[in-house]
N, C-alpha and C positions, 0 to 999 in steps of 0.2 A: 114577194116570192123570188126565189133564186133558182137558177139552172142547176140541175143535178145530173150526175153521170151514173148510170146503172151498169154494173159489171155482172155478167152471168158466166160462170165457169162450168164447162162441161167436160166429162171424161167419155170419149167416144172410141170404142175398140176399132181396130184396123178394118175389120170386115164391115163396119157400119159407117165409115167416114164419108164415102161418096153419097150414100143415101142421106146422111145428115146434112151435107152441104146442099144437096138438091132440095131437101125439105125446107131449109132456111131460105133458099132462093124463092120457092113457091110462097112461103109465109111472109116474105118481106113487104109486099104491098099492104098487108094488114097493119104492119108495124109503121111503115113510113107514112101511111095515110092517116094515122092517129093524130088528132090535134095535140100539139106540143112536142111531137117527135121531131127534133131538129136534125139529127144525123145518127148514123150507126156505122159499125164496122164489125167484122168477124175476123179473128186472128187464130192461127193455128200455132201450137208450140213448136219451137225449133228443136230444143233438147228432148222434148216429150211430144211427139206428133199426135198422141191421143188427146192432148189437152187443147181445148178450144175456148176462147174468151170472146163473148159478144159485149160490145160497148155501145150503149145507147145514150145519147144526149137528149134529155127532156128539158123543156122550158121550166118546169117546176115539178115537185113531187106530186102535186095535185093532178097534173096532166097524166103522170104515170098511173096514179090511182084510178083516174077516170078510164084509162085504157083497160086496166085490169077488171074494171066493173062493166065494161062495154060488151055488147053482143059479139064483137069481133075477137075478144080475147079467147073464149073457148075454141073458136075456129083456129086461131093462131096456135094455141097450145096443143090442139089435136094433131098438128103437123109433126109433133115431137114425141109421140107416144113411145115409151120405152127408152127415151134418152135420159141418161143420168146427169142431173144437175148437181155439181159439187158444191157450189156456193152462189149466192146472190147478194149483192150489196149495192147501196146507193150512197153516193158521195157528193158533197158540195165543196166548192173551192174554199181554201183557207187563204185569207188575206193576211199577209205579214207586213 
């Protein structure tokens, strides 16, 4: 198994940005407490402040799948009702 990085891109209108950041802060213990979640970060666009990108480092894709199948995932997801996800992708390191 190899570590993967999950990127989730959001489009958050100006009137919802503070609520989104607050929701993420409340939801974080569910994410960081998941087995295999090694680190995370949330970034906001400079040129486009409505764009947010969450980056989560998982020990493996299996750990991410187990989180999505866990009882904590619906609770985590419920914190973001009405939030538009633009894209989700999972990436592994390319060794050259």
